C-alpha positions in Angstrom: 119.7 120.7 128.9 118.5 124.1 127.5 118.3 124.7 123.8 121.2 126.5 122.1 120.2 130.1 121.6 121.2 130.3 118.0 119.1 127.3 117.1 116.2 128.6 119.2 116.2 132.0 117.4 116.3 130.2 114.0 113.4 127.9 115.0 111.3 130.8 116.1 112.0 132.6 112.8 111.1 129.6 110.7 107.9 128.9 112.7 106.6 132.3 111.5 106.1 130.9 108.0 102.6 129.5 107.2 102.3 125.8 107.6 105.5 125.5 109.7 104.8 124.3 113.2 107.4 124.2 116.0 108.5 120.6 115.3 108.9 121.2 111.6 110.9 124.4 112.4 113.1 122.4 114.7 113.8 119.8 112.0 114.5 122.5 109.5 116.9 124.3 111.8 118.9 121.1 112.6 119.0 120.2 108.9 120.5 123.6 108.2 123.5 122.6 110.4 124.4 120.1 107.7 124.3 122.7 104.9 127.5 124.1 103.4 128.4 127.7 104.1 127.7 128.5 100.5 124.2 127.0 100.7 123.4 129.0 103.9 124.7 132.2 102.3 122.5 131.6 99.3 119.4 131.1 101.5 120.3 134.2 103.6 121.0 136.4 100.5 117.7 135.3 98.8 115.7 136.3 101.9 117.4 139.7 102.1 116.8 140.2 98.4 113.0 139.8 98.8 112.7 143.3 100.2 115.5 145.0 98.2 114.7 143.7 94.7 110.9 143.3 94.8 108.4 146.1 95.0 104.7 146.5 94.2 103.5 147.9 90.9 102.0 151.4 91.5 99.2 150.7 89.1 98.0 147.1 89.8 99.6 146.2 93.1 101.4 143.1 91.8 104.8 142.1 93.0 107.4 143.3 90.4 111.1 143.2 89.9 113.2 146.1 88.6 110.2 148.5 88.7 108.8 146.8 85.6 105.3 145.2 85.5 105.2 142.7 82.8 101.4 142.5 82.9 100.6 146.3 82.9 103.2 146.9 80.2 102.1 144.1 77.9 100.3 145.7 74.9 98.9 142.3 73.8 96.7 142.0 76.9 93.0 142.9 76.8 93.2 146.4 78.2 89.5 146.6 78.8 89.2 143.9 81.5 90.5 144.0 85.1 90.5 140.9 87.2 90.6 141.7 90.9 92.4 139.2 93.2 93.3 139.3 96.9 96.9 138.3 96.8 99.9 138.3 94.3 100.0 134.5 94.5 96.5 134.5 93.0 97.8 136.2 89.9 100.4 133.4 89.4 97.7 130.7 89.8 95.5 132.3 87.2 98.4 133.0 84.8 99.4 129.3 85.1 95.9 128.3 83.9 96.5 130.2 80.6 92.9 131.1 80.3 92.9 134.9 81.2 94.7 137.5 79.1 93.5 140.8 80.6 94.8 143.1 83.3 94.9 142.5 87.1 94.4 144.4 90.2 95.8 143.0 93.5 94.2 144.1 96.7 97.0 142.8 98.9 94.5 141.5 101.4 90.8 140.9 102.3 88.5 142.7 104.7 88.8 140.9 108.0 87.8 143.0 111.0 88.8 140.2 113.4 92.3 140.4 112.1 92.2 144.2 112.0 92.2 144.4 108.2 89.9 147.3 107.1 88.9 148.7 103.8 91.5 151.4 104.1 94.2 148.7 104.4 93.5 147.4 100.9 94.8 148.6 97.5 91.4 150.0 96.4 92.2 153.7 95.6 94.4 152.9 92.6 91.6 150.5 91.4 89.1 153.3 91.4 91.5 155.6 89.6 92.0 152.9 86.9 88.3 152.3 86.3 87.7 156.1 86.1 90.7 157.0 83.8 91.2 153.9 81.6 88.8 152.5 79.0 87.8 149.6 81.2 84.6 147.7 80.3 84.5 144.8 82.7 85.7 144.1 86.2 85.9 140.5 87.3 86.0 140.0 91.1 88.1 136.9 91.9 88.5 137.1 95.7 88.8 133.8 97.6 85.6 131.8 98.3 85.8 132.4 102.0 83.9 134.7 104.4 86.6 137.4 104.1 86.7 137.0 100.4 82.9 137.2 100.1 82.8 140.3 102.3 85.5 142.0 100.2 83.7 141.0 97.0 80.4 142.4 98.2 82.1 145.6 99.2 83.7 146.0 95.8 80.5 145.2 93.9 78.7 147.9 95.9 81.5 150.4 95.4 81.6 149.8 91.6 77.9 149.5 91.0 77.6 153.3 90.3 79.9 152.9 87.2 78.8 151.7 83.8 81.1 148.7 84.0 80.1 145.1 83.6 80.9 143.6 87.1 81.2 139.9 87.3 82.3 137.3 89.9 84.1 134.1 89.3 81.7 131.2 89.4 82.2 128.6 92.2 82.1 125.1 90.8 82.2 121.5 91.7 85.6 119.9 91.7 86.3 117.7 88.7 86.2 114.0 89.6 84.3 114.9 92.8 81.0 113.4 94.1 77.9 115.4 94.9 77.5 113.7 98.2 80.9 115.0 99.4 80.2 118.6 98.4 79.4 121.1 101.2 76.1 123.0 100.9 77.7 126.4 100.2 79.7 125.1 97.3 76.7 123.3 95.9 74.6 126.4 96.3 77.2 128.6 94.6 77.5 126.0 91.8 73.8 126.2 91.1 73.9 130.0 91.1 76.9 130.0 88.7 75.3 127.6 86.3 75.3 128.5 82.6 73.6 127.4 79.4 75.1 124.4 77.5 
């Protein structure tokens, strides 16, 4: 027996989400058959509202609601430091740590030629405008510790080296509670490079 078209379309849509394979998408689709009309409407409306209520801050590139950026508009933040991240979710992670109180700049991607992501595709022009027009003293590069993140980091460092800014990179460390014999060589190497005086 062939799959029902409505279920098949829903499964294909759900499988586009990261971490959702075909089997998980199938289970989710069948589970939704048990949902009330009200629950399904709530899910549908919340998906539609993603594009209608959320935009990107013209200054920092962060996802914002109602055209107001809580971070850029906060006078209590350190206005002299910008932390550059790859994706909006990175901002949420850092904010949840409660250890950083400066400004952010979201690139909305990383250089990855194999996926067709080039320098021009990243949110770099507003960053350059900010460092040239605002009283910025330090730029912290916090791209992901991956090949794409490192490529992006090196590009940004080269681009910003002509400025008088202090340019730093997040240190890569060893995981708390981890054991040295389980650490990969790259992480160990980066941990040694990022060592500091105690």
